[in-house]
C-alpha positions as protocol buffer text, in pm:
chain_id: "A"
residue {
  index: 1
  type: UNK
  ca { x: 0 y: 0 z: 0 }
}
residue {
  index: 2
  type: UNK
  ca { x: 140 y: 334 z: -106 }
}
residue {
  index: 3
  type: UNK
  ca { x: 115 y: 668 z: 72 }
}
residue {
  index: 4
  type: UNK
  ca { x: 100 y: 1026 z: -47 }
}
residue {
  index: 5
  type: UNK
  ca { x: 412 y: 1244 z: -29 }
}
residue {
  index: 6
  type: UNK
  ca { x: 287 y: 1511 z: 215 }
}
residue {
  index: 7
  type: UNK
  ca { x: -12 y: 1649 z: 404 }
}
residue {
  index: 8
  type: UNK
  ca { x: -104 y: 1906 z: 141 }
}
residue {
  index: 9
  type: UNK
  ca { x: -151 y: 1622 z: -110 }
}
residue {
  index: 10
  type: UNK
  ca { x: -406 y: 1464 z: 124 }
}
residue {
  index: 11
  type: UNK
  ca { x: -599 y: 1793 z: 140 }
}
residue {
  index: 12
  type: UNK
  ca { x: -583 y: 1832 z: -240 }
}
residue {
  index: 13
  type: UNK
  ca { x: -713 y: 1477 z: -293 }
}
residue {
  index: 14
  type: UNK
  ca { x: -1002 y: 1524 z: -51 }
}
residue {
  index: 15
  type: UNK
  ca { x: -1101 y: 1860 z: -199 }
}
residue {
  index: 16
  type: UNK
  ca { x: -1089 y: 1733 z: -558 }
}
residue {
  index: 17
  type: UNK
  ca { x: -1287 y: 1421 z: -460 }
}
residue {
  index: 18
  type: UNK
  ca { x: -1549 y: 1636 z: -287 }
}
residue {
  index: 19
  type: UNK
  ca { x: -1577 y: 1855 z: -596 }
}
residue {
  index: 20
  type: UNK
  ca { x: -1626 y: 1550 z: -821 }
}
residue {
  index: 21
  type: UNK
  ca { x: -1903 y: 1412 z: -598 }
}
residue {
  index: 22
  type: UNK
  ca { x: -2081 y: 1746 z: -553 }
}
residue {
  index: 23
  type: UNK
  ca { x: -2067 y: 1812 z: -927 }
}
residue {
  index: 24
  type: UNK
  ca { x: -2226 y: 1474 z: -1008 }
}
residue {
  index: 25
  type: UNK
  ca { x: -2495 y: 1527 z: -745 }
}
residue {
  index: 26
  type: UNK
  ca { x: -2573 y: 1878 z: -872 }
}
residue {
  index: 27
  type: UNK
  ca { x: -2598 y: 1755 z: -1231 }
}
residue {
  index: 28
  type: UNK
  ca { x: -2862 y: 1501 z: -1130 }
}
residue {
  index: 29
  type: UNK
  ca { x: -3041 y: 1763 z: -918 }
}
residue {
  index: 30
  type: UNK
  ca { x: -3038 y: 2014 z: -1205 }
}
residue {
  index: 31
  type: UNK
  ca { x: -3186 y: 1758 z: -1445 }
}
residue {
  index: 32
  type: UNK
  ca { x: -3457 y: 1673 z: -1190 }
}
residue {
  index: 33
  type: UNK
  ca { x: -3542 y: 2040 z: -1141 }
}
residue {
  index: 34
  type: UNK
  ca { x: -3562 y: 2098 z: -1517 }
}
residue {
  index: 35
  type: UNK
  ca { x: -3788 y: 1793 z: -1555 }
}
residue {
  index: 36
  type: UNK
  ca { x: -4017 y: 1907 z: -1274 }
}
residue {
  index: 37
  type: UNK
  ca { x: -4021 y: 2263 z: -1412 }
}
residue {
  index: 38
  type: UNK
  ca { x: -4120 y: 2128 z: -1753 }
}
residue {
  index: 39
  type: UNK
  ca { x: -4398 y: 1919 z: -1601 }
}
residue {
  index: 40
  type: UNK
  ca { x: -4539 y: 2203 z: -1387 }
}
residue {
  index: 41
  type: UNK
  ca { x: -4462 y: 2494 z: -1625 }
}
residue {
  index: 42
  type: UNK
  ca { x: -4292 y: 2681 z: -1340 }
}
residue {
  index: 43
  type: UNK
  ca { x: -4074 y: 2978 z: -1437 }
}
residue {
  index: 44
  type: UNK
  ca { x: -3915 y: 2997 z: -1089 }
}
residue {
  index: 45
  type: UNK
  ca { x: -3787 y: 2641 z: -1116 }
}
residue {
  index: 46
  type: UNK
  ca { x: -3641 y: 2714 z: -1458 }
}
residue {
  index: 47
  type: UNK
  ca { x: -3441 y: 3007 z: -1315 }
}
residue {
  index: 48
  type: UNK
  ca { x: -3329 y: 2787 z: -1024 }
}
residue {
  index: 49
  type: UNK
  ca { x: -3217 y: 2525 z: -1273 }
}
residue {
  index: 50
  type: UNK
  ca { x: -3030 y: 2791 z: -1468 }
}
residue {
  index: 51
  type: UNK
  ca { x: -2847 y: 2906 z: -1155 }
}
residue {
  index: 52
  type: UNK
  ca { x: -2759 y: 2544 z: -1073 }
}
residue {
  index: 53
  type: UNK
  ca { x: -2628 y: 2496 z: -1427 }
}
residue {
  index: 54
  type: UNK
  ca { x: -2398 y: 2798 z: -1388 }
}
residue {
  index: 55
  type: UNK
  ca { x: -2286 y: 2670 z: -1046 }
}
residue {
  index: 56
  type: UNK
  ca { x: -2207 y: 2326 z: -1193 }
}
residue {
  index: 57
  type: UNK
  ca { x: -1999 y: 2494 z: -1462 }
}
residue {
  index: 58
  type: UNK
  ca { x: -1809 y: 2695 z: -1197 }
}
residue {
  index: 59
  type: UNK
  ca { x: -1746 y: 2375 z: -997 }
}
residue {
  index: 60
  type: UNK
  ca { x: -1613 y: 2217 z: -1314 }
}
residue {
  index: 61
  type: UNK
  ca { x: -1366 y: 2503 z: -1358 }
}
residue {
  index: 62
  type: UNK
  ca { x: -1252 y: 2484 z: -994 }
}
residue {
  index: 63
  type: UNK
  ca { x: -1210 y: 2107 z: -1023 }
}
residue {
  index: 64
  type: UNK
  ca { x: -990 y: 2162 z: -1329 }
}
residue {
  index: 65
  type: UNK
  ca { x: -749 y: 2348 z: -1101 }
}
residue {
  index: 66
  type: UNK
  ca { x: -721 y: 2075 z: -837 }
}
residue {
  index: 67
  type: UNK
  ca { x: -767 y: 1746 z: -1024 }
}
residue {
  index: 68
  type: UNK
  ca { x: -448 y: 1736 z: -1237 }
}
residue {
  index: 69
  type: UNK
  ca { x: -231 y: 1755 z: -926 }
}
residue {
  index: 70
  type: UNK
  ca { x: -399 y: 1447 z: -771 }
}
residue {
  index: 71
  type: UNK
  ca { x: -167 y: 1181 z: -907 }
}
residue {
  index: 72
  type: UNK
  ca { x: -118 y: 820 z: -815 }
}
residue {
  index: 73
  type: UNK
  ca { x: 218 y: 797 z: -634 }
}
residue {
  index: 74
  type: UNK
  ca { x: 315 y: 484 z: -825 }
}
residue {
  index: 75
  type: UNK
  ca { x: 220 y: 546 z: -1189 }
}
residue {
  index: 76
  type: UNK
  ca { x: 203 y: 931 z: -1168 }
}
residue {
  index: 77
  type: UNK
  ca { x: -126 y: 948 z: -1362 }
}
residue {
  index: 78
  type: UNK
  ca { x: -393 y: 1192 z: -1248 }
}
residue {
  index: 79
  type: UNK
  ca { x: -675 y: 978 z: -1107 }
}
residue {
  index: 80
  type: UNK
  ca { x: -942 y: 1251 z: -1077 }
}
residue {
  index: 81
  type: UNK
  ca { x: -916 y: 1410 z: -1423 }
}
residue {
  index: 82
  type: UNK
  ca { x: -986 y: 1297 z: -1777 }
}
residue {
  index: 83
  type: UNK
  ca { x: -703 y: 1091 z: -1929 }
}
residue {
  index: 84
  type: UNK
  ca { x: -646 y: 900 z: -2248 }
}
residue {
  index: 85
  type: UNK
  ca { x: -431 y: 640 z: -2073 }
}
residue {
  index: 86
  type: UNK
  ca { x: -553 y: 283 z: -2082 }
}
residue {
  index: 87
  type: UNK
  ca { x: -714 y: 157 z: -1765 }
}
residue {
  index: 88
  type: UNK
  ca { x: -627 y: -165 z: -1589 }
}
residue {
  index: 89
  type: UNK
  ca { x: -826 y: -475 z: -1682 }
}
residue {
  index: 90
  type: UNK
  ca { x: -931 y: -506 z: -1317 }
}
residue {
  index: 91
  type: UNK
  ca { x: -1051 y: -144 z: -1288 }
}
residue {
  index: 92
  type: UNK
  ca { x: -1419 y: -107 z: -1203 }
}
residue {
  index: 93
  type: UNK
  ca { x: -1646 y: 191 z: -1251 }
}
residue {
  index: 94
  type: UNK
  ca { x: -1945 y: 330 z: -1065 }
}
residue {
  index: 95
  type: UNK
  ca { x: -2240 y: 461 z: -1269 }
}
residue {
  index: 96
  type: UNK
  ca { x: -2015 y: 462 z: -1576 }
}
residue {
  index: 97
  type: UNK
  ca { x: -1744 y: 676 z: -1414 }
}
residue {
  index: 98
  type: UNK
  ca { x: -1404 y: 569 z: -1289 }
}
residue {
  index: 99
  type: UNK
  ca { x: -1349 y: 913 z: -1133 }
}
residue {
  index: 100
  type: UNK
  ca { x: -1665 y: 888 z: -924 }
}
residue {
  index: 101
  type: UNK
  ca { x: -1556 y: 553 z: -784 }
}
residue {
  index: 102
  type: UNK
  ca { x: -1212 y: 690 z: -692 }
}
residue {
  index: 103
  type: UNK
  ca { x: -1367 y: 1003 z: -539 }
}
residue {
  index: 104
  type: UNK
  ca { x: -1607 y: 804 z: -322 }
}
residue {
  index: 105
  type: UNK
  ca { x: -1323 y: 575 z: -212 }
}
residue {
  index: 106
  type: UNK
  ca { x: -1119 y: 879 z: -111 }
}
residue {
  index: 107
  type: UNK
  ca { x: -1404 y: 1032 z: 89 }
}
residue {
  index: 108
  type: UNK
  ca { x: -1538 y: 720 z: 260 }
}
residue {
  index: 109
  type: UNK
  ca { x: -1257 y: 463 z: 277 }
}
residue {
  index: 110
  type: UNK
  ca { x: -957 y: 697 z: 323 }
}
residue {
  index: 111
  type: UNK
  ca { x: -776 y: 508 z: 46 }
}
residue {
  index: 112
  type: UNK
  ca { x: -826 y: 451 z: -324 }
}
residue {
  index: 113
  type: UNK
  ca { x: -737 y: 199 z: -592 }
}
residue {
  index: 114
  type: UNK
  ca { x: -582 y: 359 z: -899 }
}
residue {
  index: 115
  type: UNK
  ca { x: -780 y: 263 z: -1213 }
}
residue {
  index: 116
  type: UNK
  ca { x: -460 y: 274 z: -1422 }
}
residue {
  index: 117
  type: UNK
  ca { x: -209 y: 65 z: -1222 }
}
residue {
  index: 118
  type: UNK
  ca { x: -462 y: -105 z: -989 }
}
residue {
  index: 119
  type: UNK
  ca { x: -252 y: -32 z: -678 }
}
residue {
  index: 120
  type: UNK
  ca { x: -401 y: 86 z: -349 }
}
residue {
  index: 121
  type: UNK
  ca { x: -294 y: 422 z: -209 }
}
residue {
  index: 122
  type: UNK
  ca { x: -364 y: 523 z: 149 }
}
residue {
  index: 123
  type: UNK
  ca { x: -449 y: 888 z: 218 }
}
residue {
  index: 124
  type: UNK
  ca { x: -174 y: 942 z: 471 }
}
residue {
  index: 125
  type: UNK
  ca { x: 148 y: 1138 z: 429 }
}
residue {
  index: 126
  type: UNK
  ca { x: 472 y: 939 z: 423 }
}
residue {
  index: 127
  type: UNK
  ca { x: 633 y: 1163 z: 679 }
}
């Protein structure tokens, strides 16, 4: 089991994982609000959905700042951002997303399995 290089890496991983999860949740919430607004013909819900859409886009931009620096300590591939690298044969996804699975593992298990090298990394600093 590998560990992260320092304490600031642990904070970066947790923040990026939280942003990934909140973004996914807000996307589903925005779609539900738009669907309900369409069914009830409510203008207030449409404006709420529009504000949520803008907020999701801002979260996406903030996540773009943090996610590339969240790299697996073994293979040095960013595990919370989009990559063209080939994934391990044993890598599993959650709801069609490898990033969401890694983010939930970071938040709830305090460790994650890299989808590229399939090695477990503990969210503790080496020193």
